[in-house]
N, C-alpha and C positions, 0 to 999 in steps of 0.2 A: 246048073246054072240052069233058067228058063229062057228058053226062043221066044218074043207075041211070034200073033199068028205076023202081023208088015215084019215078019228076016230081022229086028233091030233083041242084039241084048237086052236082057233083064237081070241085072247083078242081082242073088242074095242076100239078103242082110235084115236084121234083126232090130228092127228098132223103139227103143224104147222110152214112155216116158216115170219121170219119179220125180213126184211130189213127198217134198219134207223135211226137218226143222236140219238144220246144219248143227254138227257135234262141236266139234270144237272146231275154232276159226280158220277161213282158208288158208292155205299155202303157200304161199309165192313165191317160185325163183324167178332165173333166164341159161337158156339150155349154153353153151358154149359157142353158137352161132349167134345169141340176143336174143331171140323167141323168146315173149312170155310166156312162161306157161300157171295152171294154178290147179290147188289139187284142189276138191270139195266133201268133203266128207257128210253126205248126209244119215239120217234114222228116220225108220218107218216109223208104226206105232203095230206093238208087239200085240199080237195074234193072241195070245190070250195073259192070265200074269204067270203062268213060271212057262214064259218063254219071253226069246231076246231077239230084242227083235231090227230087225234088217239090217242090212250097212248096205251101204254103196258107194262107191269112191266115182266122184264124174270131175273128170279133165279138159283142160279150156286149153285153147294157144290163143298167143295173142289180143291183139286189145280190148277182145272179151275177159283175156286171163287177168287181165292188170283190172278192168272195170268190178268183176267181182272180188276181184283181191282186193281193194279199199275202200267195197262199198257195201262188205256184206260181214253179217260176224254172226258168232255162235248163237244158235237157238231163231234163226231168223228162217221163213217157211220159205221156201224154195221152190218150183218148178224150175225140173229141164228137161228136154227130148233131145239123145243121141244113138249113134251104133251103141252095139253092146260094142268092150271089147273080146278081146285074144284070152278064154282062162290061160294061165299062168302059174302052174307051179309052187312060185313063191308067192304067187300075189295072196294081199291075206283077206282080200272079199274084191265083190264080182266088182269091175271097172269097166264105165259106160264113157265112151267119147264123149262130146256137149258138141251136136251142131250145129243149134240157135240159139237165140238168146236164152239166156237164165233168168227167168223172170222173177222180181223179188213179189210176195204174198202177204206176207206180216212181216214188221218186227217186232225181232225179242223183246217183250217188257225188259226194262235197265233194272 
């Protein structure tokens, strides 16, 4: 934890900017409390011909989850900003908790 000169507490956070194509259709669900949630699997560009592209899961909640789940499709180029989620042993890839609206940059060719 860092302390500002004015005495206010400043929490540590790792912010992430993600731009990539959706590897598959968004996965939409609702929690037992009725909160909408959506997971987007985003692929980056591979570093070279012998490497795999980086993958990250974006998690959204509420109205943003509904908007993305029913407005985005596989292959769409998107941008998202959020907080890097905690490392979980069972998670297949790094997770990002989206905090700002996801932007559609380019629709996938049909």
